[in-house]
C-alpha positions in Angstrom: 0.0 0.0 0.0 2.8 2.4 0.9 4.6 1.6 -2.4 1.5 2.5 -4.4 1.1 5.8 -2.5 4.7 6.8 -3.3 4.3 5.7 -6.9 1.2 7.9 -7.3 3.0 10.9 -5.7 6.0 10.4 -8.0 3.8 10.2 -11.2 1.9 13.3 -10.1 5.1 15.3 -9.6 6.5 14.2 -13.0 3.3 15.2 -14.8 3.1 18.5 -12.9 6.8 19.2 -13.7 6.4 18.5 -17.4 3.3 20.6 -17.9 4.8 23.6 -16.1 8.0 23.3 -18.0 6.2 23.2 -21.4 4.4 26.4 -20.8 7.4 28.2 -19.5 8.7 28.8 -23.0 6.1 31.5 -23.6 7.7 33.8 -21.2 10.7 34.0 -23.6 8.6 35.6 -26.3 8.3 39.4 -26.6 4.8 41.0 -26.9 4.8 40.9 -30.7 5.5 37.2 -30.8 2.9 36.5 -28.1 0.3 38.4 -30.2 1.4 36.4 -33.3 0.9 33.1 -31.3 -2.4 34.2 -29.9 -3.9 34.5 -33.4 -6.1 31.4 -33.6 -6.3 31.5 -37.5 -2.6 30.9 -37.8 -2.3 27.9 -35.4 -1.5 25.4 -38.3 0.2 28.0 -40.5 3.6 27.4 -42.0 4.2 31.1 -42.4 7.9 32.0 -41.9 8.5 34.5 -39.0 11.7 36.5 -38.9 13.0 37.0 -35.4 16.1 37.5 -33.3 17.1 35.7 -30.1 19.4 35.9 -27.2 21.2 33.0 -25.5 22.6 32.7 -22.0 26.2 32.3 -23.3 28.2 33.1 -26.4 26.9 30.9 -29.3 29.5 28.3 -30.2 29.4 26.0 -33.2 27.8 23.2 -31.1 25.2 25.6 -29.7 24.4 26.8 -33.3 23.9 23.2 -34.3 21.5 22.7 -31.4 19.5 25.8 -32.4 19.3 24.7 -36.0 18.2 21.2 -35.0 14.9 22.8 -34.1 14.4 23.6 -37.8 15.0 27.3 -37.7 17.3 28.9 -40.2 20.1 30.9 -38.5 21.1 33.9 -40.5 23.7 35.6 -38.4 25.3 35.3 -35.0 27.1 38.0 -32.9 28.3 36.7 -29.5 25.1 35.6 -27.7 22.6 37.1 -30.2 21.3 35.6 -33.4 18.9 36.4 -36.2 16.8 33.7 -37.7 13.5 32.7 -39.3 11.2 29.8 -38.8 7.6 28.6 -38.5 5.5 28.8 -35.3 6.2 25.2 -34.3 10.0 25.7 -34.9 9.9 28.8 -32.6 8.1 26.9 -29.9 10.8 24.1 -30.1 13.6 26.8 -30.0 12.0 28.5 -27.0 12.0 25.3 -25.1 15.8 25.1 -25.2 17.5 26.1 -21.9 20.2 28.1 -23.7 17.6 30.4 -25.3 16.6 33.2 -22.9 14.7 35.7 -25.2 13.0 35.7 -28.6 11.8 38.9 -30.3 9.9 39.4 -33.6 11.8 41.4 -36.2 10.2 44.8 -36.8 10.7 47.0 -39.8 11.4 50.6 -38.8 11.0 53.2 -41.5 12.7 56.6 -41.4 10.4 59.5 -40.7 9.6 61.6 -43.7 11.0 65.0 -42.9 9.3 67.9 -44.6 10.3 71.5 -44.0 
């Protein structure tokens, strides 16, 4: 009886730990990416999203391979920051990596039209 009790507690802790870990990735998204992911009409979309990310250490060749293993296309790397593009599902997989601490959607900034 005691063994069954411990087994139930262990299984409960594992399930609770896995569910909280899977939802933690969303805190790595900036507000623009969160809005992109909240759009219900794009849930199954294969639309390519351009973004940049920050890692907890300088990106090595091995770390770059780990990032690319999620399916995203890494375009440039400068120390611990990278630019990339990928689908929604690829971004989710990337955000689940421990080494990734922040993901932000790329924004186009146009110069102000100065008139005198």
